[in-house]
N, CA, C and O atoms as a Maestro MAE file, in Angstrom:
{
 s_m_m2io_version
 :::
 2.0.0
}

f_m_ct {
 s_m_title
 :::
 protein
 m_atom[332] {
  # First column is atom index #
  i_m_mmod_type
  r_m_x_coord
  r_m_y_coord
  r_m_z_coord
  i_m_residue_number
  s_m_chain_name
  s_m_pdb_residue_name
  s_m_pdb_atom_name
  i_m_atomic_number
  :::
  1 25 8.347 15.658 11.436 1 A "UNK " " N  " 7
  2 3 9.166 14.668 12.076 1 A "UNK " " CA " 6
  3 2 8.301 13.812 12.980 1 A "UNK " " C  " 6
  4 15 7.381 14.304 13.633 1 A "UNK " " O  " 8
  5 25 8.613 12.503 13.009 2 A "UNK " " N  " 7
  6 3 7.858 11.635 13.937 2 A "UNK " " CA " 6
  7 2 8.808 10.645 14.588 2 A "UNK " " C  " 6
  8 15 8.752 9.443 14.328 2 A "UNK " " O  " 8
  9 25 9.674 11.164 15.431 3 A "UNK " " N  " 7
  10 3 10.543 10.339 16.239 3 A "UNK " " CA " 6
  11 2 11.831 9.896 15.555 3 A "UNK " " C  " 6
  12 15 12.612 9.124 16.112 3 A "UNK " " O  " 8
  13 25 12.036 10.387 14.364 4 A "UNK " " N  " 7
  14 3 13.296 9.976 13.680 4 A "UNK " " CA " 6
  15 2 14.323 11.106 13.601 4 A "UNK " " C  " 6
  16 15 15.498 10.883 13.308 4 A "UNK " " O  " 8
  17 25 13.857 12.297 13.866 5 A "UNK " " N  " 7
  18 3 14.726 13.477 13.722 5 A "UNK " " CA " 6
  19 2 14.784 13.943 12.279 5 A "UNK " " C  " 6
  20 15 15.494 14.895 11.954 5 A "UNK " " O  " 8
  21 25 14.045 13.279 11.426 6 A "UNK " " N  " 7
  22 3 13.974 13.653 10.007 6 A "UNK " " CA " 6
  23 2 12.537 13.993 9.570 6 A "UNK " " C  " 6
  24 15 11.563 13.476 10.119 6 A "UNK " " O  " 8
  25 25 12.442 14.847 8.602 7 A "UNK " " N  " 7
  26 3 11.163 15.122 7.986 7 A "UNK " " CA " 6
  27 2 10.808 13.890 7.126 7 A "UNK " " C  " 6
  28 15 11.646 13.461 6.332 7 A "UNK " " O  " 8
  29 25 9.619 13.312 7.251 8 A "UNK " " N  " 7
  30 3 9.275 12.154 6.447 8 A "UNK " " CA " 6
  31 2 9.441 12.345 4.930 8 A "UNK " " C  " 6
  32 15 9.668 11.387 4.191 8 A "UNK " " O  " 8
  33 25 9.321 13.616 4.483 9 A "UNK " " N  " 7
  34 3 9.518 13.870 3.065 9 A "UNK " " CA " 6
  35 2 10.976 13.677 2.616 9 A "UNK " " C  " 6
  36 15 11.261 13.541 1.426 9 A "UNK " " O  " 8
  37 25 11.884 13.669 3.594 10 A "UNK " " N  " 7
  38 3 13.290 13.505 3.298 10 A "UNK " " CA " 6
  39 2 13.758 12.079 3.500 10 A "UNK " " C  " 6
  40 15 14.924 11.778 3.247 10 A "UNK " " O  " 8
  41 25 12.896 11.206 3.942 11 A "UNK " " N  " 7
  42 3 13.285 9.832 4.218 11 A "UNK " " CA " 6
  43 2 13.147 8.959 2.972 11 A "UNK " " C  " 6
  44 15 12.246 9.150 2.155 11 A "UNK " " O  " 8
  45 25 14.053 8.005 2.851 12 A "UNK " " N  " 7
  46 3 13.972 7.057 1.733 12 A "UNK " " CA " 6
  47 2 12.842 6.077 1.992 12 A "UNK " " C  " 6
  48 15 12.326 5.995 3.107 12 A "UNK " " O  " 8
  49 25 12.462 5.342 0.973 13 A "UNK " " N  " 7
  50 3 11.458 4.295 1.127 13 A "UNK " " CA " 6
  51 2 11.882 3.282 2.161 13 A "UNK " " C  " 6
  52 15 11.073 2.860 2.987 13 A "UNK " " O  " 8
  53 25 13.146 2.884 2.128 14 A "UNK " " N  " 7
  54 3 13.663 1.917 3.095 14 A "UNK " " CA " 6
  55 2 13.570 2.427 4.547 14 A "UNK " " C  " 6
  56 15 13.232 1.679 5.464 14 A "UNK " " O  " 8
  57 25 13.877 3.707 4.721 15 A "UNK " " N  " 7
  58 3 13.748 4.304 6.058 15 A "UNK " " CA " 6
  59 2 12.324 4.347 6.539 15 A "UNK " " C  " 6
  60 15 12.051 4.069 7.707 15 A "UNK " " O  " 8
  61 25 11.412 4.691 5.658 16 A "UNK " " N  " 7
  62 3 10.001 4.725 6.033 16 A "UNK " " CA " 6
  63 2 9.494 3.346 6.393 16 A "UNK " " C  " 6
  64 15 8.748 3.189 7.360 16 A "UNK " " O  " 8
  65 25 9.896 2.327 5.613 17 A "UNK " " N  " 7
  66 3 9.477 0.941 5.897 17 A "UNK " " CA " 6
  67 2 9.938 0.480 7.247 17 A "UNK " " C  " 6
  68 15 9.254 -0.319 7.887 17 A "UNK " " O  " 8
  69 25 11.094 0.960 7.714 18 A "UNK " " N  " 7
  70 3 11.624 0.569 9.025 18 A "UNK " " CA " 6
  71 2 10.957 1.260 10.190 18 A "UNK " " C  " 6
  72 15 11.029 0.774 11.319 18 A "UNK " " O  " 8
  73 25 10.317 2.375 9.945 19 A "UNK " " N  " 7
  74 3 9.680 3.118 11.055 19 A "UNK " " CA " 6
  75 2 8.583 2.257 11.638 19 A "UNK " " C  " 6
  76 15 7.801 1.689 10.876 19 A "UNK " " O  " 8
  77 25 8.482 2.130 12.960 20 A "UNK " " N  " 7
  78 3 7.511 1.235 13.610 20 A "UNK " " CA " 6
  79 2 6.044 1.615 13.370 20 A "UNK " " C  " 6
  80 15 5.159 0.766 13.474 20 A "UNK " " O  " 8
  81 25 5.790 2.886 13.050 21 A "UNK " " N  " 7
  82 3 4.387 3.294 12.900 21 A "UNK " " CA " 6
  83 2 3.994 3.607 11.449 21 A "UNK " " C  " 6
  84 15 2.921 4.152 11.188 21 A "UNK " " O  " 8
  85 25 4.886 3.251 10.510 22 A "UNK " " N  " 7
  86 3 4.593 3.466 9.092 22 A "UNK " " CA " 6
  87 2 4.411 2.093 8.476 22 A "UNK " " C  " 6
  88 15 5.264 1.218 8.626 22 A "UNK " " O  " 8
  89 25 3.292 1.902 7.779 23 A "UNK " " N  " 7
  90 3 2.984 0.640 7.136 23 A "UNK " " CA " 6
  91 2 2.857 0.868 5.632 23 A "UNK " " C  " 6
  92 15 1.869 1.422 5.151 23 A "UNK " " O  " 8
  93 25 3.889 0.424 4.898 24 A "UNK " " N  " 7
  94 3 3.877 0.603 3.443 24 A "UNK " " CA " 6
  95 2 4.466 -0.686 2.827 24 A "UNK " " C  " 6
  96 15 5.179 -1.446 3.482 24 A "UNK " " O  " 8
  97 25 4.143 -0.890 1.569 25 A "UNK " " N  " 7
  98 3 4.752 -2.023 0.881 25 A "UNK " " CA " 6
  99 2 3.673 -2.857 0.166 25 A "UNK " " C  " 6
  100 15 2.515 -2.453 0.057 25 A "UNK " " O  " 8
  101 25 4.091 -4.014 -0.308 26 A "UNK " " N  " 7
  102 3 3.171 -4.907 -0.975 26 A "UNK " " CA " 6
  103 2 2.305 -5.570 0.089 26 A "UNK " " C  " 6
  104 15 2.597 -5.424 1.276 26 A "UNK " " O  " 8
  105 25 1.239 -6.302 -0.290 27 A "UNK " " N  " 7
  106 3 0.356 -6.879 0.705 27 A "UNK " " CA " 6
  107 2 1.061 -7.731 1.749 27 A "UNK " " C  " 6
  108 15 0.717 -7.656 2.929 27 A "UNK " " O  " 8
  109 25 2.044 -8.542 1.349 28 A "UNK " " N  " 7
  110 3 2.742 -9.393 2.324 28 A "UNK " " CA " 6
  111 2 3.528 -8.539 3.340 28 A "UNK " " C  " 6
  112 15 3.564 -8.850 4.531 28 A "UNK " " O  " 8
  113 25 4.153 -7.462 2.846 29 A "UNK " " N  " 7
  114 3 4.888 -6.564 3.752 29 A "UNK " " CA " 6
  115 2 3.920 -5.874 4.694 29 A "UNK " " C  " 6
  116 15 4.221 -5.720 5.878 29 A "UNK " " O  " 8
  117 25 2.799 -5.469 4.213 30 A "UNK " " N  " 7
  118 3 1.805 -4.800 5.045 30 A "UNK " " CA " 6
  119 2 1.284 -5.750 6.110 30 A "UNK " " C  " 6
  120 15 1.148 -5.362 7.270 30 A "UNK " " O  " 8
  121 25 0.991 -6.986 5.733 31 A "UNK " " N  " 7
  122 3 0.487 -7.980 6.685 31 A "UNK " " CA " 6
  123 2 1.564 -8.187 7.789 31 A "UNK " " C  " 6
  124 15 1.237 -8.165 8.976 31 A "UNK " " O  " 8
  125 25 2.832 -8.384 7.399 32 A "UNK " " N  " 7
  126 3 3.879 -8.608 8.415 32 A "UNK " " CA " 6
  127 2 3.991 -7.410 9.369 32 A "UNK " " C  " 6
  128 15 4.141 -7.592 10.577 32 A "UNK " " O  " 8
  129 25 3.917 -6.200 8.831 33 A "UNK " " N  " 7
  130 3 4.000 -5.043 9.717 33 A "UNK " " CA " 6
  131 2 2.829 -4.913 10.641 33 A "UNK " " C  " 6
  132 15 2.993 -4.590 11.817 33 A "UNK " " O  " 8
  133 25 1.624 -5.165 10.119 34 A "UNK " " N  " 7
  134 3 0.419 -5.097 10.940 34 A "UNK " " CA " 6
  135 2 0.420 -6.200 11.992 34 A "UNK " " C  " 6
  136 15 -0.103 -5.989 13.087 34 A "UNK " " O  " 8
  137 25 0.989 -7.371 11.700 35 A "UNK " " N  " 7
  138 3 1.115 -8.418 12.697 35 A "UNK " " CA " 6
  139 2 2.043 -7.977 13.827 35 A "UNK " " C  " 6
  140 15 1.776 -8.272 14.992 35 A "UNK " " O  " 8
  141 25 3.134 -7.272 13.499 36 A "UNK " " N  " 7
  142 3 4.043 -6.743 14.544 36 A "UNK " " CA " 6
  143 2 3.250 -5.755 15.402 36 A "UNK " " C  " 6
  144 15 3.319 -5.816 16.629 36 A "UNK " " O  " 8
  145 25 2.531 -4.887 14.801 37 A "UNK " " N  " 7
  146 3 1.736 -3.909 15.565 37 A "UNK " " CA " 6
  147 2 0.705 -4.613 16.444 37 A "UNK " " C  " 6
  148 15 0.482 -4.231 17.593 37 A "UNK " " O  " 8
  149 25 0.083 -5.647 15.881 38 A "UNK " " N  " 7
  150 3 -0.928 -6.424 16.639 38 A "UNK " " CA " 6
  151 2 -0.249 -7.096 17.853 38 A "UNK " " C  " 6
  152 15 -0.815 -7.097 18.946 38 A "UNK " " O  " 8
  153 25 0.928 -7.652 17.674 39 A "UNK " " N  " 7
  154 3 1.642 -8.304 18.775 39 A "UNK " " CA " 6
  155 2 1.979 -7.306 19.897 39 A "UNK " " C  " 6
  156 15 2.136 -7.678 21.060 39 A "UNK " " O  " 8
  157 25 2.084 -6.036 19.507 40 A "UNK " " N  " 7
  158 3 2.385 -5.003 20.534 40 A "UNK " " CA " 6
  159 2 1.108 -4.623 21.295 40 A "UNK " " C  " 6
  160 15 1.158 -3.819 22.226 40 A "UNK " " O  " 8
  161 25 -0.022 -5.193 20.907 41 A "UNK " " N  " 7
  162 3 -1.257 -4.935 21.672 41 A "UNK " " CA " 6
  163 2 -2.201 -3.929 21.009 41 A "UNK " " C  " 6
  164 15 -3.240 -3.587 21.574 41 A "UNK " " O  " 8
  165 25 -1.848 -3.466 19.836 42 A "UNK " " N  " 7
  166 3 -2.700 -2.527 19.132 42 A "UNK " " CA " 6
  167 2 -3.710 -3.292 18.299 42 A "UNK " " C  " 6
  168 15 -3.325 -4.140 17.494 42 A "UNK " " O  " 8
  169 25 -4.980 -3.015 18.472 43 A "UNK " " N  " 7
  170 3 -6.019 -3.795 17.772 43 A "UNK " " CA " 6
  171 2 -6.829 -2.978 16.770 43 A "UNK " " C  " 6
  172 15 -7.812 -3.470 16.215 43 A "UNK " " O  " 8
  173 25 -6.418 -1.734 16.538 44 A "UNK " " N  " 7
  174 3 -7.091 -0.914 15.527 44 A "UNK " " CA " 6
  175 2 -6.044 -0.069 14.800 44 A "UNK " " C  " 6
  176 15 -5.046 0.343 15.391 44 A "UNK " " O  " 8
  177 25 -6.278 0.178 13.536 45 A "UNK " " N  " 7
  178 3 -5.357 1.003 12.760 45 A "UNK " " CA " 6
  179 2 -6.163 1.944 11.871 45 A "UNK " " C  " 6
  180 15 -7.260 1.614 11.419 45 A "UNK " " O  " 8
  181 25 -5.610 3.089 11.640 46 A "UNK " " N  " 7
  182 3 -6.214 4.055 10.724 46 A "UNK " " CA " 6
  183 2 -5.327 4.108 9.468 46 A "UNK " " C  " 6
  184 15 -4.119 4.330 9.559 46 A "UNK " " O  " 8
  185 25 -5.935 3.905 8.322 47 A "UNK " " N  " 7
  186 3 -5.161 3.948 7.074 47 A "UNK " " CA " 6
  187 2 -5.288 5.340 6.459 47 A "UNK " " C  " 6
  188 15 -6.388 5.799 6.153 47 A "UNK " " O  " 8
  189 25 -4.176 5.982 6.288 48 A "UNK " " N  " 7
  190 3 -4.136 7.324 5.684 48 A "UNK " " CA " 6
  191 2 -3.439 7.158 4.368 48 A "UNK " " C  " 6
  192 15 -2.223 6.965 4.353 48 A "UNK " " O  " 8
  193 25 -4.142 7.223 3.258 49 A "UNK " " N  " 7
  194 3 -3.563 6.923 1.973 49 A "UNK " " CA " 6
  195 2 -3.478 8.173 1.075 49 A "UNK " " C  " 6
  196 15 -2.847 8.114 0.020 49 A "UNK " " O  " 8
  197 25 -4.057 9.229 1.440 50 A "UNK " " N  " 7
  198 3 -4.062 10.416 0.562 50 A "UNK " " CA " 6
  199 2 -2.895 11.355 0.870 50 A "UNK " " C  " 6
  200 15 -3.064 12.574 0.833 50 A "UNK " " O  " 8
  201 25 -1.735 10.817 1.167 51 A "UNK " " N  " 7
  202 3 -0.601 11.655 1.527 51 A "UNK " " CA " 6
  203 2 0.125 12.154 0.320 51 A "UNK " " C  " 6
  204 15 0.271 11.428 -0.664 51 A "UNK " " O  " 8
  205 25 0.582 13.368 0.372 52 A "UNK " " N  " 7
  206 3 1.422 13.886 -0.683 52 A "UNK " " CA " 6
  207 2 0.656 14.030 -2.011 52 A "UNK " " C  " 6
  208 15 -0.510 14.422 -2.056 52 A "UNK " " O  " 8
  209 25 1.357 13.701 -3.048 53 A "UNK " " N  " 7
  210 3 0.809 13.826 -4.391 53 A "UNK " " CA " 6
  211 2 0.576 12.457 -5.044 53 A "UNK " " C  " 6
  212 15 0.855 12.267 -6.228 53 A "UNK " " O  " 8
  213 25 0.076 11.537 -4.273 54 A "UNK " " N  " 7
  214 3 -0.216 10.193 -4.785 54 A "UNK " " CA " 6
  215 2 -1.434 10.303 -5.699 54 A "UNK " " C  " 6
  216 15 -2.469 10.837 -5.301 54 A "UNK " " O  " 8
  217 25 -1.302 9.784 -6.954 55 A "UNK " " N  " 7
  218 3 -2.433 9.824 -7.872 55 A "UNK " " CA " 6
  219 2 -3.625 9.043 -7.362 55 A "UNK " " C  " 6
  220 15 -3.468 8.009 -6.714 55 A "UNK " " O  " 8
  221 25 -4.824 9.539 -7.655 56 A "UNK " " N  " 7
  222 3 -6.056 8.887 -7.218 56 A "UNK " " CA " 6
  223 2 -6.084 7.412 -7.586 56 A "UNK " " C  " 6
  224 15 -6.492 6.572 -6.784 56 A "UNK " " O  " 8
  225 25 -5.643 7.096 -8.817 57 A "UNK " " N  " 7
  226 3 -5.670 5.690 -9.259 57 A "UNK " " CA " 6
  227 2 -4.797 4.785 -8.397 57 A "UNK " " C  " 6
  228 15 -5.138 3.628 -8.151 57 A "UNK " " O  " 8
  229 25 -3.659 5.327 -7.937 58 A "UNK " " N  " 7
  230 3 -2.804 4.560 -7.006 58 A "UNK " " CA " 6
  231 2 -3.466 4.315 -5.665 58 A "UNK " " C  " 6
  232 15 -3.364 3.233 -5.087 58 A "UNK " " O  " 8
  233 25 -4.144 5.340 -5.185 59 A "UNK " " N  " 7
  234 3 -4.858 5.213 -3.891 59 A "UNK " " CA " 6
  235 2 -5.923 4.172 -4.006 59 A "UNK " " C  " 6
  236 15 -6.078 3.360 -3.093 59 A "UNK " " O  " 8
  237 25 -6.692 4.151 -5.119 60 A "UNK " " N  " 7
  238 3 -7.749 3.177 -5.299 60 A "UNK " " CA " 6
  239 2 -7.175 1.781 -5.422 60 A "UNK " " C  " 6
  240 15 -7.769 0.842 -4.892 60 A "UNK " " O  " 8
  241 25 -6.071 1.599 -6.082 61 A "UNK " " N  " 7
  242 3 -5.387 0.302 -6.199 61 A "UNK " " CA " 6
  243 2 -4.950 -0.198 -4.837 61 A "UNK " " C  " 6
  244 15 -5.045 -1.387 -4.533 61 A "UNK " " O  " 8
  245 25 -4.464 0.739 -4.015 62 A "UNK " " N  " 7
  246 3 -4.052 0.384 -2.642 62 A "UNK " " CA " 6
  247 2 -5.224 -0.150 -1.849 62 A "UNK " " C  " 6
  248 15 -5.114 -1.175 -1.177 62 A "UNK " " O  " 8
  249 25 -6.371 0.558 -1.929 63 A "UNK " " N  " 7
  250 3 -7.559 0.110 -1.241 63 A "UNK " " CA " 6
  251 2 -7.993 -1.306 -1.737 63 A "UNK " " C  " 6
  252 15 -8.382 -2.172 -0.953 63 A "UNK " " O  " 8
  253 25 -7.905 -1.487 -3.059 64 A "UNK " " N  " 7
  254 3 -8.293 -2.763 -3.632 64 A "UNK " " CA " 6
  255 2 -7.396 -3.899 -3.065 64 A "UNK " " C  " 6
  256 15 -7.897 -4.961 -2.695 64 A "UNK " " O  " 8
  257 25 -6.086 -3.662 -3.004 65 A "UNK " " N  " 7
  258 3 -5.164 -4.632 -2.461 65 A "UNK " " CA " 6
  259 2 -5.404 -4.914 -0.990 65 A "UNK " " C  " 6
  260 15 -5.325 -6.058 -0.543 65 A "UNK " " O  " 8
  261 25 -5.697 -3.862 -0.246 66 A "UNK " " N  " 7
  262 3 -5.996 -4.030 1.169 66 A "UNK " " CA " 6
  263 2 -7.214 -4.912 1.340 66 A "UNK " " C  " 6
  264 15 -7.199 -5.835 2.154 66 A "UNK " " O  " 8
  265 25 -8.278 -4.644 0.582 67 A "UNK " " N  " 7
  266 3 -9.497 -5.395 0.696 67 A "UNK " " CA " 6
  267 2 -9.377 -6.843 0.236 67 A "UNK " " C  " 6
  268 15 -9.999 -7.740 0.806 67 A "UNK " " O  " 8
  269 25 -8.584 -7.059 -0.782 68 A "UNK " " N  " 7
  270 3 -8.463 -8.410 -1.347 68 A "UNK " " CA " 6
  271 2 -7.456 -9.281 -0.589 68 A "UNK " " C  " 6
  272 15 -7.644 -10.495 -0.512 68 A "UNK " " O  " 8
  273 25 -6.401 -8.698 -0.033 69 A "UNK " " N  " 7
  274 3 -5.307 -9.487 0.545 69 A "UNK " " CA " 6
  275 2 -5.097 -9.295 2.030 69 A "UNK " " C  " 6
  276 15 -4.916 -10.265 2.766 69 A "UNK " " O  " 8
  277 25 -5.121 -8.042 2.478 70 A "UNK " " N  " 7
  278 3 -4.726 -7.750 3.866 70 A "UNK " " CA " 6
  279 2 -5.857 -7.969 4.839 70 A "UNK " " C  " 6
  280 15 -5.695 -8.696 5.820 70 A "UNK " " O  " 8
  281 25 -6.996 -7.360 4.594 71 A "UNK " " N  " 7
  282 3 -8.151 -7.524 5.512 71 A "UNK " " CA " 6
  283 2 -8.560 -8.957 5.745 71 A "UNK " " C  " 6
  284 15 -8.790 -9.347 6.890 71 A "UNK " " O  " 8
  285 25 -8.662 -9.777 4.671 72 A "UNK " " N  " 7
  286 3 -9.040 -11.203 4.895 72 A "UNK " " CA " 6
  287 2 -8.036 -11.922 5.760 72 A "UNK " " C  " 6
  288 15 -8.418 -12.855 6.467 72 A "UNK " " O  " 8
  289 25 -6.799 -11.551 5.744 73 A "UNK " " N  " 7
  290 3 -5.789 -12.186 6.588 73 A "UNK " " CA " 6
  291 2 -6.125 -12.039 8.084 73 A "UNK " " C  " 6
  292 15 -5.888 -12.936 8.893 73 A "UNK " " O  " 8
  293 25 -6.686 -10.871 8.408 74 A "UNK " " N  " 7
  294 3 -6.977 -10.580 9.805 74 A "UNK " " CA " 6
  295 2 -8.401 -10.962 10.214 74 A "UNK " " C  " 6
  296 15 -8.716 -10.945 11.404 74 A "UNK " " O  " 8
  297 25 -9.235 -11.292 9.294 75 A "UNK " " N  " 7
  298 3 -10.624 -11.705 9.580 75 A "UNK " " CA " 6
  299 2 -11.082 -12.769 8.592 75 A "UNK " " C  " 6
  300 15 -11.984 -12.530 7.790 75 A "UNK " " O  " 8
  301 25 -10.441 -13.982 8.651 76 A "UNK " " N  " 7
  302 3 -10.716 -15.003 7.610 76 A "UNK " " CA " 6
  303 2 -12.176 -15.467 7.583 76 A "UNK " " C  " 6
  304 15 -12.697 -15.761 6.507 76 A "UNK " " O  " 8
  305 25 -12.848 -15.542 8.737 77 A "UNK " " N  " 7
  306 3 -14.229 -15.982 8.748 77 A "UNK " " CA " 6
  307 2 -15.117 -15.063 7.968 77 A "UNK " " C  " 6
  308 15 -15.945 -15.518 7.179 77 A "UNK " " O  " 8
  309 25 -14.961 -13.774 8.174 78 A "UNK " " N  " 7
  310 3 -15.767 -12.842 7.471 78 A "UNK " " CA " 6
  311 2 -15.431 -12.825 5.946 78 A "UNK " " C  " 6
  312 15 -16.328 -12.698 5.112 78 A "UNK " " O  " 8
  313 25 -14.178 -12.950 5.619 79 A "UNK " " N  " 7
  314 3 -13.797 -13.024 4.204 79 A "UNK " " CA " 6
  315 2 -14.384 -14.220 3.498 79 A "UNK " " C  " 6
  316 15 -14.773 -14.138 2.333 79 A "UNK " " O  " 8
  317 25 -14.449 -15.345 4.214 80 A "UNK " " N  " 7
  318 3 -15.061 -16.568 3.603 80 A "UNK " " CA " 6
  319 2 -16.545 -16.361 3.375 80 A "UNK " " C  " 6
  320 15 -17.082 -16.840 2.376 80 A "UNK " " O  " 8
  321 25 -17.223 -15.660 4.274 81 A "UNK " " N  " 7
  322 3 -18.637 -15.397 4.116 81 A "UNK " " CA " 6
  323 2 -18.924 -14.497 2.945 81 A "UNK " " C  " 6
  324 15 -19.964 -14.641 2.302 81 A "UNK " " O  " 8
  325 25 -18.058 -13.596 2.653 82 A "UNK " " N  " 7
  326 3 -18.256 -12.639 1.527 82 A "UNK " " CA " 6
  327 2 -17.947 -13.315 0.190 82 A "UNK " " C  " 6
  328 15 -18.576 -12.994 -0.819 82 A "UNK " " O  " 8
  329 25 -17.014 -14.221 0.168 83 A "UNK " " N  " 7
  330 3 -16.576 -14.854 -1.111 83 A "UNK " " CA " 6
  331 2 -17.669 -15.635 -1.789 83 A "UNK " " C  " 6
  332 15 -17.447 -16.210 -2.854 83 A "UNK " " O  " 8
  :::
 }
 m_bond[331] {
  # First column is bond index #
  i_m_from
  i_m_to
  i_m_order
  :::
  1 1 2 1
  2 2 3 1
  3 3 4 2
  4 3 5 1
  5 5 6 1
  6 6 7 1
  7 7 8 2
  8 7 9 1
  9 9 10 1
  10 10 11 1
  11 11 12 2
  12 11 13 1
  13 13 14 1
  14 14 15 1
  15 15 16 2
  16 15 17 1
  17 17 18 1
  18 18 19 1
  19 19 20 2
  20 19 21 1
  21 21 22 1
  22 22 23 1
  23 23 24 2
  24 23 25 1
  25 25 26 1
  26 26 27 1
  27 27 28 2
  28 27 29 1
  29 29 30 1
  30 30 31 1
  31 31 32 2
  32 31 33 1
  33 33 34 1
  34 34 35 1
  35 35 36 2
  36 35 37 1
  37 37 38 1
  38 38 39 1
  39 39 40 2
  40 39 41 1
  41 41 42 1
  42 42 43 1
  43 43 44 2
  44 43 45 1
  45 45 46 1
  46 46 47 1
  47 47 48 2
  48 47 49 1
  49 49 50 1
  50 50 51 1
  51 51 52 2
  52 51 53 1
  53 53 54 1
  54 54 55 1
  55 55 56 2
  56 55 57 1
  57 57 58 1
  58 58 59 1
  59 59 60 2
  60 59 61 1
  61 61 62 1
  62 62 63 1
  63 63 64 2
  64 63 65 1
  65 65 66 1
  66 66 67 1
  67 67 68 2
  68 67 69 1
  69 69 70 1
  70 70 71 1
  71 71 72 2
  72 71 73 1
  73 73 74 1
  74 74 75 1
  75 75 76 2
  76 75 77 1
  77 77 78 1
  78 78 79 1
  79 79 80 2
  80 79 81 1
  81 81 82 1
  82 82 83 1
  83 83 84 2
  84 83 85 1
  85 85 86 1
  86 86 87 1
  87 87 88 2
  88 87 89 1
  89 89 90 1
  90 90 91 1
  91 91 92 2
  92 91 93 1
  93 93 94 1
  94 94 95 1
  95 95 96 2
  96 95 97 1
  97 97 98 1
  98 98 99 1
  99 99 100 2
  100 99 101 1
  101 101 102 1
  102 102 103 1
  103 103 104 2
  104 103 105 1
  105 105 106 1
  106 106 107 1
  107 107 108 2
  108 107 109 1
  109 109 110 1
  110 110 111 1
  111 111 112 2
  112 111 113 1
  113 113 114 1
  114 114 115 1
  115 115 116 2
  116 115 117 1
  117 117 118 1
  118 118 119 1
  119 119 120 2
  120 119 121 1
  121 121 122 1
  122 122 123 1
  123 123 124 2
  124 123 125 1
  125 125 126 1
  126 126 127 1
  127 127 128 2
  128 127 129 1
  129 129 130 1
  130 130 131 1
  131 131 132 2
  132 131 133 1
  133 133 134 1
  134 134 135 1
  135 135 136 2
  136 135 137 1
  137 137 138 1
  138 138 139 1
  139 139 140 2
  140 139 141 1
  141 141 142 1
  142 142 143 1
  143 143 144 2
  144 143 145 1
  145 145 146 1
  146 146 147 1
  147 147 148 2
  148 147 149 1
  149 149 150 1
  150 150 151 1
  151 151 152 2
  152 151 153 1
  153 153 154 1
  154 154 155 1
  155 155 156 2
  156 155 157 1
  157 157 158 1
  158 158 159 1
  159 159 160 2
  160 159 161 1
  161 161 162 1
  162 162 163 1
  163 163 164 2
  164 163 165 1
  165 165 166 1
  166 166 167 1
  167 167 168 2
  168 167 169 1
  169 169 170 1
  170 170 171 1
  171 171 172 2
  172 171 173 1
  173 173 174 1
  174 174 175 1
  175 175 176 2
  176 175 177 1
  177 177 178 1
  178 178 179 1
  179 179 180 2
  180 179 181 1
  181 181 182 1
  182 182 183 1
  183 183 184 2
  184 183 185 1
  185 185 186 1
  186 186 187 1
  187 187 188 2
  188 187 189 1
  189 189 190 1
  190 190 191 1
  191 191 192 2
  192 191 193 1
  193 193 194 1
  194 194 195 1
  195 195 196 2
  196 195 197 1
  197 197 198 1
  198 198 199 1
  199 199 200 2
  200 199 201 1
  201 201 202 1
  202 202 203 1
  203 203 204 2
  204 203 205 1
  205 205 206 1
  206 206 207 1
  207 207 208 2
  208 207 209 1
  209 209 210 1
  210 210 211 1
  211 211 212 2
  212 211 213 1
  213 213 214 1
  214 214 215 1
  215 215 216 2
  216 215 217 1
  217 217 218 1
  218 218 219 1
  219 219 220 2
  220 219 221 1
  221 221 222 1
  222 222 223 1
  223 223 224 2
  224 223 225 1
  225 225 226 1
  226 226 227 1
  227 227 228 2
  228 227 229 1
  229 229 230 1
  230 230 231 1
  231 231 232 2
  232 231 233 1
  233 233 234 1
  234 234 235 1
  235 235 236 2
  236 235 237 1
  237 237 238 1
  238 238 239 1
  239 239 240 2
  240 239 241 1
  241 241 242 1
  242 242 243 1
  243 243 244 2
  244 243 245 1
  245 245 246 1
  246 246 247 1
  247 247 248 2
  248 247 249 1
  249 249 250 1
  250 250 251 1
  251 251 252 2
  252 251 253 1
  253 253 254 1
  254 254 255 1
  255 255 256 2
  256 255 257 1
  257 257 258 1
  258 258 259 1
  259 259 260 2
  260 259 261 1
  261 261 262 1
  262 262 263 1
  263 263 264 2
  264 263 265 1
  265 265 266 1
  266 266 267 1
  267 267 268 2
  268 267 269 1
  269 269 270 1
  270 270 271 1
  271 271 272 2
  272 271 273 1
  273 273 274 1
  274 274 275 1
  275 275 276 2
  276 275 277 1
  277 277 278 1
  278 278 279 1
  279 279 280 2
  280 279 281 1
  281 281 282 1
  282 282 283 1
  283 283 284 2
  284 283 285 1
  285 285 286 1
  286 286 287 1
  287 287 288 2
  288 287 289 1
  289 289 290 1
  290 290 291 1
  291 291 292 2
  292 291 293 1
  293 293 294 1
  294 294 295 1
  295 295 296 2
  296 295 297 1
  297 297 298 1
  298 298 299 1
  299 299 300 2
  300 299 301 1
  301 301 302 1
  302 302 303 1
  303 303 304 2
  304 303 305 1
  305 305 306 1
  306 306 307 1
  307 307 308 2
  308 307 309 1
  309 309 310 1
  310 310 311 1
  311 311 312 2
  312 311 313 1
  313 313 314 1
  314 314 315 1
  315 315 316 2
  316 315 317 1
  317 317 318 1
  318 318 319 1
  319 319 320 2
  320 319 321 1
  321 321 322 1
  322 322 323 1
  323 323 324 2
  324 323 325 1
  325 325 326 1
  326 326 327 1
  327 327 328 2
  328 327 329 1
  329 329 330 1
  330 330 331 1
  331 331 332 2
  :::
 }
}
């Protein structure tokens, strides 16, 4: 449980997406959630992707999407230098 009174394993995807400290979704959803967290004054995040029984290929795809879409959004100068 993390402040919801529910075990995260029993929560729906929609419930998890609404939790203030859970960041899941497509790249645009992840960017919006991280922007909310940033506005709250948090300037660092830890990504934990190996939760549950997520297949390795899905984890790697998630990292690829983070690197291609999410990280450049928060550091556009560095992304332009790498391109």
